[in-house]
Each structure stands twice: as C-alpha cells, then as structure tokens.
CHARMM internal coordinates of N, CA and C (Angstrom, degrees):
IC EDIT
DIST 1 N 1 CA 1.4592
DIST 1 CA 1 C 1.5217
ANGL 1 N 1 CA 1 C 108.25
DIST 1 C 2 N 1.3129
ANGL 1 CA 1 C 2 N 116.73
DIHE 1 N 1 CA 1 C 2 N 145.22
DIST 2 N 2 CA 1.4551
ANGL 1 C 2 N 2 CA 121.04
DIHE 1 CA 1 C 2 N 2 CA -179.65
DIST 2 CA 2 C 1.5163
ANGL 2 N 2 CA 2 C 109.73
DIHE 1 C 2 N 2 CA 2 C -127.21
DIST 2 C 3 N 1.3047
ANGL 2 CA 2 C 3 N 114.92
DIHE 2 N 2 CA 2 C 3 N 159.38
DIST 3 N 3 CA 1.4552
ANGL 2 C 3 N 3 CA 119.88
DIHE 2 CA 2 C 3 N 3 CA 174.28
DIST 3 CA 3 C 1.5200
ANGL 3 N 3 CA 3 C 108.91
DIHE 2 C 3 N 3 CA 3 C -93.60
DIST 3 C 4 N 1.3114
ANGL 3 CA 3 C 4 N 118.62
DIHE 3 N 3 CA 3 C 4 N 132.77
DIST 4 N 4 CA 1.4665
ANGL 3 C 4 N 4 CA 121.10
DIHE 3 CA 3 C 4 N 4 CA -178.40
DIST 4 CA 4 C 1.5229
ANGL 4 N 4 CA 4 C 111.42
DIHE 3 C 4 N 4 CA 4 C -67.89
DIST 4 C 5 N 1.3331
ANGL 4 CA 4 C 5 N 115.37
DIHE 4 N 4 CA 4 C 5 N 145.59
DIST 5 N 5 CA 1.4511
ANGL 4 C 5 N 5 CA 121.08
DIHE 4 CA 4 C 5 N 5 CA 179.78
DIST 5 CA 5 C 1.5148
ANGL 5 N 5 CA 5 C 113.40
DIHE 4 C 5 N 5 CA 5 C -97.43
DIST 5 C 6 N 1.3214
ANGL 5 CA 5 C 6 N 117.39
DIHE 5 N 5 CA 5 C 6 N -9.54
DIST 6 N 6 CA 1.4622
ANGL 5 C 6 N 6 CA 120.90
DIHE 5 CA 5 C 6 N 6 CA -179.94
DIST 6 CA 6 C 1.5281
ANGL 6 N 6 CA 6 C 108.79
DIHE 5 C 6 N 6 CA 6 C -156.54
DIST 6 C 7 N 1.3204
ANGL 6 CA 6 C 7 N 116.22
DIHE 6 N 6 CA 6 C 7 N -176.75
DIST 7 N 7 CA 1.4633
ANGL 6 C 7 N 7 CA 120.98
DIHE 6 CA 6 C 7 N 7 CA 179.86
DIST 7 CA 7 C 1.5236
ANGL 7 N 7 CA 7 C 112.55
DIHE 6 C 7 N 7 CA 7 C -77.33
DIST 7 C 8 N 1.3218
ANGL 7 CA 7 C 8 N 118.19
DIHE 7 N 7 CA 7 C 8 N -6.13
DIST 8 N 8 CA 1.4722
ANGL 7 C 8 N 8 CA 120.93
DIHE 7 CA 7 C 8 N 8 CA -178.73
DIST 8 CA 8 C 1.5156
ANGL 8 N 8 CA 8 C 112.42
DIHE 7 C 8 N 8 CA 8 C -63.73
DIST 8 C 9 N 1.3409
ANGL 8 CA 8 C 9 N 118.12
DIHE 8 N 8 CA 8 C 9 N -19.11
DIST 9 N 9 CA 1.4626
ANGL 8 C 9 N 9 CA 120.66
DIHE 8 CA 8 C 9 N 9 CA -179.31
DIST 9 CA 9 C 1.5206
ANGL 9 N 9 CA 9 C 111.57
DIHE 8 C 9 N 9 CA 9 C -60.34
DIST 9 C 10 N 1.3484
ANGL 9 CA 9 C 10 N 117.58
DIHE 9 N 9 CA 9 C 10 N -30.48
DIST 10 N 10 CA 1.4667
ANGL 9 C 10 N 10 CA 120.49
DIHE 9 CA 9 C 10 N 10 CA 179.85
DIST 10 CA 10 C 1.5248
ANGL 10 N 10 CA 10 C 109.15
DIHE 9 C 10 N 10 CA 10 C -64.11
DIST 10 C 11 N 1.3192
ANGL 10 CA 10 C 11 N 116.93
DIHE 10 N 10 CA 10 C 11 N -47.13
DIST 11 N 11 CA 1.4613
ANGL 10 C 11 N 11 CA 121.00
DIHE 10 CA 10 C 11 N 11 CA 179.34
DIST 11 CA 11 C 1.5249
ANGL 11 N 11 CA 11 C 110.71
DIHE 10 C 11 N 11 CA 11 C -64.59
DIST 11 C 12 N 1.3219
ANGL 11 CA 11 C 12 N 117.36
DIHE 11 N 11 CA 11 C 12 N -45.51
DIST 12 N 12 CA 1.4620
ANGL 11 C 12 N 12 CA 120.59
DIHE 11 CA 11 C 12 N 12 CA -179.76
DIST 12 CA 12 C 1.5242
ANGL 12 N 12 CA 12 C 110.92
DIHE 11 C 12 N 12 CA 12 C -61.52
DIST 12 C 13 N 1.3077
ANGL 12 CA 12 C 13 N 117.05
DIHE 12 N 12 CA 12 C 13 N -41.00
DIST 13 N 13 CA 1.4561
ANGL 12 C 13 N 13 CA 121.26
DIHE 12 CA 12 C 13 N 13 CA 179.17
DIST 13 CA 13 C 1.5187
ANGL 13 N 13 CA 13 C 111.20
DIHE 12 C 13 N 13 CA 13 C -65.75
DIST 13 C 14 N 1.3227
ANGL 13 CA 13 C 14 N 116.72
DIHE 13 N 13 CA 13 C 14 N -42.32
DIST 14 N 14 CA 1.4568
ANGL 13 C 14 N 14 CA 121.74
DIHE 13 CA 13 C 14 N 14 CA -178.48
DIST 14 CA 14 C 1.5263
ANGL 14 N 14 CA 14 C 111.63
DIHE 13 C 14 N 14 CA 14 C -64.50
DIST 14 C 15 N 1.3202
ANGL 14 CA 14 C 15 N 117.59
DIHE 14 N 14 CA 14 C 15 N -34.46
DIST 15 N 15 CA 1.4595
ANGL 14 C 15 N 15 CA 121.49
DIHE 14 CA 14 C 15 N 15 CA -177.77
DIST 15 CA 15 C 1.5241
ANGL 15 N 15 CA 15 C 113.25
DIHE 14 C 15 N 15 CA 15 C -79.09
DIST 15 C 16 N 1.3177
ANGL 15 CA 15 C 16 N 118.80
DIHE 15 N 15 CA 15 C 16 N -12.31
DIST 16 N 16 CA 1.4577
ANGL 15 C 16 N 16 CA 121.47
DIHE 15 CA 15 C 16 N 16 CA 178.72
DIST 16 CA 16 C 1.5239
ANGL 16 N 16 CA 16 C 110.26
DIHE 15 C 16 N 16 CA 16 C -76.06
DIST 16 C 17 N 1.3202
ANGL 16 CA 16 C 17 N 115.69
DIHE 16 N 16 CA 16 C 17 N 155.11
DIST 17 N 17 CA 1.4594
ANGL 16 C 17 N 17 CA 120.47
DIHE 16 CA 16 C 17 N 17 CA 176.39
DIST 17 CA 17 C 1.5216
ANGL 17 N 17 CA 17 C 111.16
DIHE 16 C 17 N 17 CA 17 C -64.53
DIST 17 C 18 N 1.3064
ANGL 17 CA 17 C 18 N 116.82
DIHE 17 N 17 CA 17 C 18 N 158.69
DIST 18 N 18 CA 1.4567
ANGL 17 C 18 N 18 CA 122.11
DIHE 17 CA 17 C 18 N 18 CA -175.42
DIST 18 CA 18 C 1.5223
ANGL 18 N 18 CA 18 C 115.15
DIHE 17 C 18 N 18 CA 18 C -54.82
DIST 18 C 19 N 1.3362
ANGL 18 CA 18 C 19 N 117.82
DIHE 18 N 18 CA 18 C 19 N -41.96
DIST 19 N 19 CA 1.4668
ANGL 18 C 19 N 19 CA 119.90
DIHE 18 CA 18 C 19 N 19 CA -178.24
DIST 19 CA 19 C 1.5206
ANGL 19 N 19 CA 19 C 112.42
DIHE 18 C 19 N 19 CA 19 C -79.04
DIST 19 C 20 N 1.3077
ANGL 19 CA 19 C 20 N 118.28
DIHE 19 N 19 CA 19 C 20 N -20.54
DIST 20 N 20 CA 1.4643
ANGL 19 C 20 N 20 CA 121.85
DIHE 19 CA 19 C 20 N 20 CA 179.18
DIST 20 CA 20 C 1.5226
ANGL 20 N 20 CA 20 C 111.61
DIHE 19 C 20 N 20 CA 20 C -89.70
DIST 20 C 21 N 1.3103
ANGL 20 CA 20 C 21 N 116.95
DIHE 20 N 20 CA 20 C 21 N -21.21
DIST 21 N 21 CA 1.4569
ANGL 20 C 21 N 21 CA 121.54
DIHE 20 CA 20 C 21 N 21 CA -174.47
DIST 21 CA 21 C 1.5266
ANGL 21 N 21 CA 21 C 110.58
DIHE 20 C 21 N 21 CA 21 C -70.71
DIST 21 C 22 N 1.3345
ANGL 21 CA 21 C 22 N 117.94
DIHE 21 N 21 CA 21 C 22 N 127.01
DIST 22 N 22 CA 1.4690
ANGL 21 C 22 N 22 CA 119.23
DIHE 21 CA 21 C 22 N 22 CA 177.19
DIST 22 CA 22 C 1.5254
ANGL 22 N 22 CA 22 C 110.88
DIHE 21 C 22 N 22 CA 22 C -71.69
DIST 22 C 23 N 1.3153
ANGL 22 CA 22 C 23 N 116.12
DIHE 22 N 22 CA 22 C 23 N 151.59
DIST 23 N 23 CA 1.4561
ANGL 22 C 23 N 23 CA 120.31
DIHE 22 CA 22 C 23 N 23 CA 176.72
DIST 23 CA 23 C 1.5189
ANGL 23 N 23 CA 23 C 109.32
DIHE 22 C 23 N 23 CA 23 C -77.42
DIST 23 C 24 N 1.3136
ANGL 23 CA 23 C 24 N 115.20
DIHE 23 N 23 CA 23 C 24 N 138.36
DIST 24 N 24 CA 1.4636
ANGL 23 C 24 N 24 CA 121.06
DIHE 23 CA 23 C 24 N 24 CA 178.64
DIST 24 CA 24 C 1.5159
ANGL 24 N 24 CA 24 C 107.12
DIHE 23 C 24 N 24 CA 24 C -119.83
DIST 24 C 25 N 1.3072
ANGL 24 CA 24 C 25 N 116.44
DIHE 24 N 24 CA 24 C 25 N 128.74
DIST 25 N 25 CA 1.4597
ANGL 24 C 25 N 25 CA 121.90
DIHE 24 CA 24 C 25 N 25 CA 179.78
DIST 25 CA 25 C 1.5208
ANGL 25 N 25 CA 25 C 109.24
DIHE 24 C 25 N 25 CA 25 C -124.29
DIST 25 C 26 N 1.3051
ANGL 25 CA 25 C 26 N 115.30
DIHE 25 N 25 CA 25 C 26 N 147.49
DIST 26 N 26 CA 1.4531
ANGL 25 C 26 N 26 CA 121.10
DIHE 25 CA 25 C 26 N 26 CA 176.68
DIST 26 CA 26 C 1.5198
ANGL 26 N 26 CA 26 C 108.37
DIHE 25 C 26 N 26 CA 26 C -114.07
DIST 26 C 27 N 1.3043
ANGL 26 CA 26 C 27 N 116.02
DIHE 26 N 26 CA 26 C 27 N 128.77
DIST 27 N 27 CA 1.4590
ANGL 26 C 27 N 27 CA 122.04
DIHE 26 CA 26 C 27 N 27 CA 179.41
DIST 27 CA 27 C 1.5221
ANGL 27 N 27 CA 27 C 108.91
DIHE 26 C 27 N 27 CA 27 C -120.20
DIST 27 C 28 N 1.3142
ANGL 27 CA 27 C 28 N 116.32
DIHE 27 N 27 CA 27 C 28 N 139.95
DIST 28 N 28 CA 1.4679
ANGL 27 C 28 N 28 CA 121.71
DIHE 27 CA 27 C 28 N 28 CA 176.39
DIST 28 CA 28 C 1.5236
ANGL 28 N 28 CA 28 C 108.59
DIHE 27 C 28 N 28 CA 28 C -126.32
DIST 28 C 29 N 1.3143
ANGL 28 CA 28 C 29 N 116.02
DIHE 28 N 28 CA 28 C 29 N 130.16
DIST 29 N 29 CA 1.4612
ANGL 28 C 29 N 29 CA 119.75
DIHE 28 CA 28 C 29 N 29 CA 175.31
DIST 29 CA 29 C 1.5175
ANGL 29 N 29 CA 29 C 107.96
DIHE 28 C 29 N 29 CA 29 C -75.78
DIST 29 C 30 N 1.3129
ANGL 29 CA 29 C 30 N 116.51
DIHE 29 N 29 CA 29 C 30 N 123.96
DIST 30 N 30 CA 1.4598
ANGL 29 C 30 N 30 CA 121.78
DIHE 29 CA 29 C 30 N 30 CA -178.06
DIST 30 CA 30 C 1.5192
ANGL 30 N 30 CA 30 C 112.60
DIHE 29 C 30 N 30 CA 30 C -97.86
DIST 30 C 31 N 1.3197
ANGL 30 CA 30 C 31 N 116.52
DIHE 30 N 30 CA 30 C 31 N -36.04
DIST 31 N 31 CA 1.4613
ANGL 30 C 31 N 31 CA 119.53
DIHE 30 CA 30 C 31 N 31 CA 179.82
DIST 31 CA 31 C 1.5176
ANGL 31 N 31 CA 31 C 108.49
DIHE 30 C 31 N 31 CA 31 C -151.12
DIST 31 C 32 N 1.3277
ANGL 31 CA 31 C 32 N 116.55
DIHE 31 N 31 CA 31 C 32 N 135.65
DIST 32 N 32 CA 1.4534
ANGL 31 C 32 N 32 CA 122.53
DIHE 31 CA 31 C 32 N 32 CA 179.23
DIST 32 CA 32 C 1.5215
ANGL 32 N 32 CA 32 C 108.72
DIHE 31 C 32 N 32 CA 32 C -120.19
DIST 32 C 33 N 1.3306
ANGL 32 CA 32 C 33 N 115.79
DIHE 32 N 32 CA 32 C 33 N 128.73
DIST 33 N 33 CA 1.4621
ANGL 32 C 33 N 33 CA 121.75
DIHE 32 CA 32 C 33 N 33 CA 179.90
DIST 33 CA 33 C 1.5241
ANGL 33 N 33 CA 33 C 108.48
DIHE 32 C 33 N 33 CA 33 C -121.56
DIST 33 C 34 N 1.3343
ANGL 33 CA 33 C 34 N 117.47
DIHE 33 N 33 CA 33 C 34 N 86.16
DIST 34 N 34 CA 1.4739
ANGL 33 C 34 N 34 CA 120.16
DIHE 33 CA 33 C 34 N 34 CA -175.69
DIST 34 CA 34 C 1.5278
ANGL 34 N 34 CA 34 C 113.28
DIHE 33 C 34 N 34 CA 34 C -64.22
DIST 34 C 35 N 1.3202
ANGL 34 CA 34 C 35 N 117.39
DIHE 34 N 34 CA 34 C 35 N -26.51
DIST 35 N 35 CA 1.4707
ANGL 34 C 35 N 35 CA 119.61
DIHE 34 CA 34 C 35 N 35 CA -178.38
DIST 35 CA 35 C 1.5298
ANGL 35 N 35 CA 35 C 112.43
DIHE 34 C 35 N 35 CA 35 C -64.17
DIST 35 C 36 N 1.3300
ANGL 35 CA 35 C 36 N 117.70
DIHE 35 N 35 CA 35 C 36 N -24.53
DIST 36 N 36 CA 1.4653
ANGL 35 C 36 N 36 CA 121.47
DIHE 35 CA 35 C 36 N 36 CA 177.56
DIST 36 CA 36 C 1.5306
ANGL 36 N 36 CA 36 C 112.38
DIHE 35 C 36 N 36 CA 36 C -121.31
DIST 36 C 37 N 1.3244
ANGL 36 CA 36 C 37 N 116.46
DIHE 36 N 36 CA 36 C 37 N 10.36
DIST 37 N 37 CA 1.4842
ANGL 36 C 37 N 37 CA 123.01
DIHE 36 CA 36 C 37 N 37 CA 179.26
DIST 37 CA 37 C 1.5161
ANGL 37 N 37 CA 37 C 112.22
DIHE 36 C 37 N 37 CA 37 C 54.47
DIST 37 C 38 N 1.3404
ANGL 37 CA 37 C 38 N 116.60
DIHE 37 N 37 CA 37 C 38 N 49.00
DIST 38 N 38 CA 1.4630
ANGL 37 C 38 N 38 CA 122.03
DIHE 37 CA 37 C 38 N 38 CA 179.06
DIST 38 CA 38 C 1.5264
ANGL 38 N 38 CA 38 C 110.25
DIHE 37 C 38 N 38 CA 38 C -130.84
DIST 38 C 39 N 1.3259
ANGL 38 CA 38 C 39 N 114.79
DIHE 38 N 38 CA 38 C 39 N 155.14
DIST 39 N 39 CA 1.4539
ANGL 38 C 39 N 39 CA 120.31
DIHE 38 CA 38 C 39 N 39 CA 171.71
DIST 39 CA 39 C 1.5222
ANGL 39 N 39 CA 39 C 108.78
DIHE 38 C 39 N 39 CA 39 C -149.28
DIST 39 C 40 N 1.3327
ANGL 39 CA 39 C 40 N 115.41
DIHE 39 N 39 CA 39 C 40 N 153.68
DIST 40 N 40 CA 1.4559
ANGL 39 C 40 N 40 CA 122.82
DIHE 39 CA 39 C 40 N 40 CA 176.62
DIST 40 CA 40 C 1.5153
ANGL 40 N 40 CA 40 C 107.76
DIHE 39 C 40 N 40 CA 40 C -105.03
DIST 40 C 41 N 1.3348
ANGL 40 CA 40 C 41 N 116.20
DIHE 40 N 40 CA 40 C 41 N 138.99
DIST 41 N 41 CA 1.4566
ANGL 40 C 41 N 41 CA 120.12
DIHE 40 CA 40 C 41 N 41 CA 177.46
DIST 41 CA 41 C 1.5150
ANGL 41 N 41 CA 41 C 110.42
DIHE 40 C 41 N 41 CA 41 C -120.61
DIST 41 C 42 N 1.3132
ANGL 41 CA 41 C 42 N 114.81
DIHE 41 N 41 CA 41 C 42 N 154.27
DIST 42 N 42 CA 1.4603
ANGL 41 C 42 N 42 CA 122.15
DIHE 41 CA 41 C 42 N 42 CA 173.73
DIST 42 CA 42 C 1.5128
ANGL 42 N 42 CA 42 C 106.99
DIHE 41 C 42 N 42 CA 42 C -111.79
DIST 42 C 43 N 1.3234
ANGL 42 CA 42 C 43 N 115.25
DIHE 42 N 42 CA 42 C 43 N 129.91
DIST 43 N 43 CA 1.4575
ANGL 42 C 43 N 43 CA 120.23
DIHE 42 CA 42 C 43 N 43 CA -179.19
DIST 43 CA 43 C 1.5040
ANGL 43 N 43 CA 43 C 109.46
DIHE 42 C 43 N 43 CA 43 C -105.52
END
COOR INIT
IC SEED 1 N 1 CA 1 C
IC BUILD
C-alpha cells in the first residue's frame, strides 16, 4: 500500500474495476480525552 502524493489518487481509484479498487474510509475525531489517552471517532 502507498500513500498518495496528490489528489489524482481519487480519479485513479474511481477508474479501477470494483474488485481492484481499494476501500477508502473517512474518519473524524469527535472527542479527545488526553487525560485518559482516548478519543472517539465518527465513521
């Protein structure tokens, strides 16, 4: 797996066939609690 160097990865990913296309997920940190080293994420 590689990290994309530009926004072109979206186009390249979209043009790949369904079984070859990697899954892309977006995560957002909703709450961070540094005192207990925990955070909540939204998927």
